[in-house]
LODOGU-695336 format. One record per residue (C-alpha): x negated, y negated, z; residue number from 1. Coordinates in nm, 4 decimals, padded with zeros to 6 digits. Example, Ala and Ser with C-alpha at 12.3 -4.5 7.8 and 13.67 -1.06 7.14 Angstrom:
! residues 2
{pt {-01.2300 00.4500 00.7800} 1}
{pt {-01.3670 00.1060 00.7140} 2}
! end
This chain:
! residues 90
{pt {00.0000 00.0000 00.0000} 1}
{pt {-00.1110 -00.3511 -00.0765} 2}
{pt {-00.0028 -00.6975 00.0390} 3}
{pt {00.0640 -00.9219 -00.2593} 4}
{pt {00.2772 -01.2168 -00.3661} 5}
{pt {00.5979 -01.1991 -00.5685} 6}
{pt {00.6575 -01.5063 -00.7837} 7}
{pt {00.9973 -01.5721 -00.9429} 8}
{pt {01.0423 -01.8402 -01.2087} 9}
{pt {01.4089 -01.9285 -01.2705} 10}
{pt {01.4798 -02.0779 -01.6121} 11}
{pt {01.7311 -02.0856 -01.8950} 12}
{pt {01.7386 -01.7694 -02.1050} 13}
{pt {01.6075 -01.9218 -02.4273} 14}
{pt {01.2893 -01.8785 -02.6305} 15}
{pt {01.1957 -01.5453 -02.4685} 16}
{pt {00.9220 -01.4742 -02.7236} 17}
{pt {00.7564 -01.8078 -02.6465} 18}
{pt {00.7859 -01.7395 -02.2727} 19}
{pt {00.6150 -01.4010 -02.3171} 20}
{pt {00.3426 -01.5677 -02.5224} 21}
{pt {00.2875 -01.8266 -02.2501} 22}
{pt {00.2550 -01.5578 -01.9837} 23}
{pt {00.0062 -01.3656 -02.1957} 24}
{pt {-00.1949 -01.6806 -02.2695} 25}
{pt {-00.2433 -01.7264 -01.8926} 26}
{pt {-00.3635 -01.3681 -01.8558} 27}
{pt {-00.0372 -01.2393 -01.7080} 28}
{pt {00.0157 -00.9076 -01.8859} 29}
{pt {00.2465 -00.7388 -01.6319} 30}
{pt {00.5774 -00.9083 -01.5548} 31}
{pt {00.9513 -00.8440 -01.5505} 32}
{pt {01.2234 -01.0426 -01.7289} 33}
{pt {01.5569 -01.0282 -01.5465} 34}
{pt {01.8580 -01.1719 -01.7338} 35}
{pt {02.1162 -01.3227 -01.4961} 36}
{pt {02.4203 -01.5482 -01.5012} 37}
{pt {02.3175 -01.8713 -01.3306} 38}
{pt {02.5175 -02.1790 -01.2370} 39}
{pt {02.4193 -02.5437 -01.2685} 40}
{pt {02.6565 -02.8063 -01.1323} 41}
{pt {02.9343 -02.5465 -01.1283} 42}
{pt {02.8904 -02.4422 -01.4925} 43}
{pt {02.7664 -02.0945 -01.5796} 44}
{pt {02.4673 -02.0489 -01.8064} 45}
{pt {02.2545 -01.7606 -01.9262} 46}
{pt {01.9457 -01.7648 -01.7082} 47}
{pt {01.6255 -01.5680 -01.6783} 48}
{pt {01.4160 -01.4731 -01.3780} 49}
{pt {01.0527 -01.4081 -01.4630} 50}
{pt {00.9013 -01.1914 -01.1886} 51}
{pt {00.5249 -01.1723 -01.1460} 52}
{pt {00.3608 -00.9687 -00.8705} 53}
{pt {-00.0050 -01.0239 -00.7922} 54}
{pt {-00.2531 -01.1949 -00.5650} 55}
{pt {-00.1905 -01.5337 -00.4071} 56}
{pt {-00.4658 -01.6716 -00.6316} 57}
{pt {-00.2161 -01.6615 -00.9228} 58}
{pt {-00.0127 -01.9480 -00.7734} 59}
{pt {-00.1703 -02.2308 -00.9730} 60}
{pt {-00.1344 -02.0441 -01.3030} 61}
{pt {00.2252 -01.9509 -01.2195} 62}
{pt {00.2984 -02.3208 -01.1550} 63}
{pt {00.1399 -02.4098 -01.4910} 64}
{pt {00.3535 -02.1437 -01.6604} 65}
{pt {00.6659 -02.2937 -01.4997} 66}
{pt {00.5732 -02.6440 -01.6173} 67}
{pt {00.5008 -02.5118 -01.9656} 68}
{pt {00.8426 -02.3411 -01.9825} 69}
{pt {01.0128 -02.6560 -01.8519} 70}
{pt {00.8602 -02.8703 -02.1254} 71}
{pt {00.8997 -02.6125 -02.4028} 72}
{pt {01.2697 -02.5642 -02.3227} 73}
{pt {01.3280 -02.9364 -02.2534} 74}
{pt {01.4766 -02.8520 -01.9137} 75}
{pt {01.5376 -03.0934 -01.6285} 76}
{pt {01.4181 -02.8366 -01.3757} 77}
{pt {01.2630 -02.4915 -01.3433} 78}
{pt {01.2603 -02.3232 -01.0001} 79}
{pt {00.9605 -02.1345 -00.8633} 80}
{pt {00.9916 -01.9166 -00.5542} 81}
{pt {00.7235 -01.7018 -00.3937} 82}
{pt {00.7282 -01.4334 -00.1277} 83}
{pt {00.4820 -01.2090 00.0497} 84}
{pt {00.5483 -00.8448 -00.0386} 85}
{pt {00.4064 -00.5011 00.0182} 86}
{pt {00.3548 -00.2985 -00.3007} 87}
{pt {00.2793 00.0654 -00.3579} 88}
{pt {00.2319 00.2349 -00.6938} 89}
{pt {00.4023 00.5731 -00.6897} 90}
! end
């Protein structure tokens, strides 16, 4: 078992190929895309959670990825959350 960080980037579900390219360009080759129904100001929208699990040292790159997605998608906001987690490869 290993203590790591789980980073979630919440964004609109648009331009997935560009998002994947951005992640890869920052050296993030393992991630999960989770399609969800999000709400903004009471209105539903197709959203995407990008989950990255790794060391705490990834934080600055994850922030840069979030900013990149925000500007690429012309969004007012992108949410980043992070959590300590215990991982184990089975």
